[in-house]
N, C-alpha and C positions, 0 to 999 in steps of 0.2 A: 523496547523496540529493537529490531534488528535493521540492518541496512543492506542494500544491494546497489551496485553502480550500473548505470547505463552510460552510453557515450555522453549524454547531457546532464544527467541527474544522479545524485546519491539519494535513493528512495528509502525512506524509513517505513517500516511496516510492523504490524503485530501479526502473530500467527498462533493458531490453535490447532491441535491434533495434526502435527506435521507428518505423521506416518500413514495417514489415511490414503486410500486408493483413489478417491475422487476429491476434487477441489472446487472451491467457490471463492471468487474475489469480490469483496464488498467495497464499492467506491462511494465516497461521500461527495457532496456538492458544496458550493459556497453559499453561505458562510459556515456550514457544518464542518466537523473535523472527524477523524477516525473514531473518536469517542461516541459518535452517534450510533455505532454498531455494538456498543458494550453489552447490551442485553441480548442481541441476536446472535452474535458470533459464538458464545459458549453453547447455546442451544443447538446450532448447526454442528458444532464439533461433537457434541454428545450424540447427535444423530448419525455420526460417522463421516462427516465432511472434514477435509483439511480447509481451514478458513484463513484467508490472507486479507488483511485490511491495510492498504498503503495510505500513508499521509501524502496526499496529492500535492502537486507543485503549488508552492505558495504557503504551505503549511509546515511549520517547523516540526521535526528536524530535517525534512526533505529539503535539499538545496541543489542549486546548480553547481557543477564541478569547476566551471571556469567563470571568472569575473566578467569576461567579455560576452557571455551568453545572455541575450536579452529576451529570448522567447523560448517557449517550450510547448509541448502538446501531449495529450494522452498517449500518443504513439511512443513517446520516450519511455513509457512504462514497459513496453514490449521489446525494445531493442537492447540487446545485451552485448 
């Protein structure tokens, strides 16, 4: 997994086909994890998509950057 930081979170993610011209982001719900996309992501990558699968808030290794942060939202994924 790779990571990227937003103001609130260090988001871990898996990536397939990083040089593709078009991208898709696959999000999991609770109690699922990024592994739920393990069969789908490679197929999309083979079809020409850049595939990003983040570990959403609450799923390791994604974590809050500050101990005093007690809430987060999906918007934290888009703020850089």
